[in-house]
N, C-alpha and C positions, 0 to 999 in steps of 0.2 A: 496538525500542519497547514498552514496557512498557503490554499494552494492559488497561483497565479499564472492567468495567460495573457501573453502579449500580442496584440494582432499589428502588423508591420514593426520593425523592427531597425529602420533606419537611425539616422541622428538622433531624433529623440526617444525612438523606443530604447535604443542602447544606453539614453540615461536613466530609462527606467528600469532596465534590466542591470546595472550597477546598483542604483538606490534600493530595490525592493531584493536585491540579491545579499547585500550587506546586514538584513534583518532578519535576527535570530527568528526560528520558527517559520519561515518562508521560504516556500518550493518555486521556482519558476519551472512550472510542469509543462508550459508548451509556448511556441512561438509561431507565427505567421509573416510571412512576406514571399509576394511572388518572383521578388529577385534570389534566385540561389545562392548569389554570393553572400548577401545581407544575412539569410539564414545560417550560412556555413559558417562564417563570422561569428555570429554570436554563438552558435552550439559550441564552438572552438573555445570562447573566452569566459561560457558560463555554463554553469553544470545544467542543463535543459535536458528533459527527459524527451520528448515528443516535437518534433518538428514539422511544420504545414507549409504547402505553398498556396492553399486555397483556405481563406477564413472559416468556411461555410463546414470544411471538414474539421476542424479546431472546434467549431462552437458545437456542431451536432457529436463530436466522440470523447470531448473531455468535462470532468465532472470538476466545477472550477469554483472557489472563493469568489473571485474577481477577474473579469476581462478587461485589460486597459488597451482602448483603442487608439493609436498612433498612426495615422492615416492622412492625406492631404485632407484640407479643409471641407471639400465638398462631399466626401464620403462620410463623414462623423456622424450625421444622421442616419443613413442608409446602414451602416455595418452597428450603429448602438443598437438601433431598433431591431436587428437582428438577434445580436445578441441577447437581449433583454427577452424578447419572444423565445430563444433558444434555453429562457432559463439560467440565465447568467446577471450577476451583481455587474455593475459597468462604471470604469473610471474613463471617462473621455479628456483626450484633449481639447485644448482651448482652440478657437472659438467652440462655443457648444456646436453651432450651427452657421450656415450662411444668412440664413432668415427665421423670420420668428413664428412661421407657420412650422416649419420643421424642428425647430425648437419645442415647440408645443406637442408636436406628434413624440417625442422622446420622451417628454415627460409623463405622457397619458399612456404610454407603451410600458414606461415603469410601472407606473401605477396598476393597470390593468393584469400586470404579470406578476404583482406585488414583490418586485425587485429595486434594488438600489441604483439611482444612476447620482452618478459624481461627476464633475468636471474639473481637470487641474488649473490649479491656481498656487504656483508652487514658490512666488518672487518672497513672500514674508520666510518663509524656511531659508530659501539659497542665498538669498541676496540682504535680508536686513535682519539675520536671525542671530542675537537674540533681542538686540535693541528694540527690534518693532514689538515686541511683545511686552515688554515693559511700559513702552509710549502706550499700547493699547489699554491696560491696566492703569497707568494713571490718569488716561481719559474717561473711562468707566468711572471711576472713583473720584469724576467731579473736581480731581485736583487743577485741571487748568479751565474749570468751572464751563460756561456754555461755549462749545463749539463753532464758531461761525464761517470759519475758512480754512479750505487745506490747500495747498497748490502743491503738485506732484509733477516730477520732470522726468524724464526719461528719453536723454538726446544720445544717441548715437554714434560715432563718429563715421563707422562703415559696418554695413551688414552684408551688402552684394555689391559688387562689381557691375559698372553700367553695362558691360558689355556681355552678363551673363544672363544667357536668353533659356538655358533649359531646365531651370530650378519650376517647380510646380506654383512657389510663393508668389512669383513674376506674373503669373499666367491670373486674371481674372476670374475666368471661369472655374479655377482651383480653388483660389486662394478667398475670393469674396472682396479682395482690396488689399492694401499695403499696409504701411504701419500701423493704422489704425484699429484693424481689426486682428493686426498681430500683436502689437504691444498692448493695445487698449484693454483688453480682457485682465489681465495681470495689473493695470494701473487704477483701472477705475475700478476695479474690485478692490485695492488697497484703500482708496480711498472712500469708499461705502463703508466698509469695515470699519474703518477708523472711526467714523460717524455715526456708525451703528444705525446705519439707514440705507437702505436698497431702494427707495422709492423716488424715482426723477420724475419731477415737476415741467423742467426744462432743459433743452439743450441749445447752445447756438455755440456753433463749431464753422471751423475751416480744416479742409485738408489739401495740398498742394502737390505735385508730381515731384518738386525738389532738384535734387541731384540726379536722380535717377533717370527723371522725364520719361517715364512709361507710361502711356497711356491705359487709364482707369486704374493705376494703380499709385496711391498717394505713399509720398515718401518723409512727408511732415504733416502732421496734424494739430491744433491747436483749439481748446473749447473751454467754455465755461458750463459748468452742470450746477442746477438748482434742484436740491434733495426737498424732499415733502418737511422736514426739520428746521428749514431755512438756511442750512449749511449749503456754503457753494464749495463746491471741487474746481477749481482752476488747471488745466493740463494740458502738457507740452510732451509732443512726443514725435520721435524721426529716428530713420533707419539709417541716414547719411547726414554728414555737415562739415561745415570746415573749423570745427572745432573739437574740444576735448571731450570725450564722453561722458554724461553727467548723468548720475542716479540719485536723486533728493527728493524729500518730501518737507513741507514745513506746516505745521499746525498752530492755527490761532485759534487762543479761546480768550474770553474777558478776563481771565485772571492770570494765566501764562501762556507762552507760545514754546513751542518745540523744533527742532530741526534733527532730521536725520538722514546720514548720507548712507548707500547700501555699503558691502564688504568690498566693494572694486572700487568704489570713489576713494579720492584722496583723503577727504576727511570722514570716513566712517563714524559711526556710534551715534547717540543719543546728544543732543545739548538743549538746553533749556533756557528761556530768556525770561525776563521779565520787566515791566515799564520801570522805567527809571534806574535799571540796575544791567550790566552786563550780564555775560553768562553766570547762571547759577551753577554753586558749587555742588560734585557729583553727591557730599554728603546730605545735602539739602533733598535731591531725589529721593534717595535711600537706595539701601541696596539691592541687587538683583536678589529675588526668592525664587521658590521653586516655579511658581506660577510665571515666573518672566522666563523661564528656562524649559520650553516644551521641547516636542519631538525634535529630531534632526532633521527630519525631511519631509517632506510632503506625503512621501510612500508610508514612512513609517506611522505620519498624522492616520493615514486611510486605515492599515492596518490595524492600529490602537483603535480607533473608534468606532469601526466594525466588529471587532472583535468584542469590544465592551458593550455594543449597542448605544453609542451617543451620538449625537448630531456633529458632523462635520463641518467644518469651515468652508467646505467646496461643493456646498450643494446644487442642486439645478437651477431651484427656484432660485436662488441669487446669480447665478450663471443666465437664467433667461432674463434677468432685470438689467443686466450689465449689456447683453446682447440688445435689449432693448435701447438702452442709450447708447449706444454705437450706431444700432439703425438711426435714430433721431440724428444724432450727428453727422452721419453722412447725408441725412434730406435737409438738414440746416445749411450745411455749404454749398448746397445747390442755389439758396436763395441768394 
């Protein structure tokens, strides 16, 4: 039995509860939250053995295969390091940390305690599965030729109400920023993964308070990232906008290009194009194979790779590279 403990069972914590509970051979052994109602709700809806109000007691008393950290951003580093030093493998929610110093300390703690540190990046499973895995396999086979540009867009119509002041996401000290630090880890990771390049050479970016108009909380972000491979990532992100929500990825190679929409988009799925020709027929792309149809969820991927001793797609090293890019983006926006 693969035993999981979850620290923080609010909105995101309940998503992990739902996904991990659906996996055969996985047991939600323990949960923790300072809010008694959240703990009672989770215990009522899921088969949880032990509940705690203090995370330190959970980390000390439980023998677990994995601890999932689902707390506000400013607590990620502190609680992750505590869990690692208590002898637990950790899956931490994104962003990895609020700054590179803390992120480096998290990686060092994992190395020193010989434990695994992973960071959540669930979009490829939850919103682009299985088309994005087919796209990745075609890219890696050089079917598109040399990939020189990837455009990624995640523009929401509404995330928070302008008059909602109580959420920690809208407090800079707790969140570290707005749309960029919230959505950026997902979208930047997807671009780097598709390009097989997590080395950033330069970032030119801008952020804006947008519709929310909150001090130090960006509601919109746009940027251009140049990778070591010379591939560029063009990224647009927003929490709020006077437009229909849009999730889209365009990949440009010197042989072919592709466009992919999320399962929530009006035009989901993978479409491929070639110079001088409109959309390429599905038969020319090839049928989906077993390698194009991976695990159903991030949580299933984490359990599978850990049990089989394989490297995850959610490594701390990659998350550090993404956070470094976000840091450069925020710095660039000050110019």
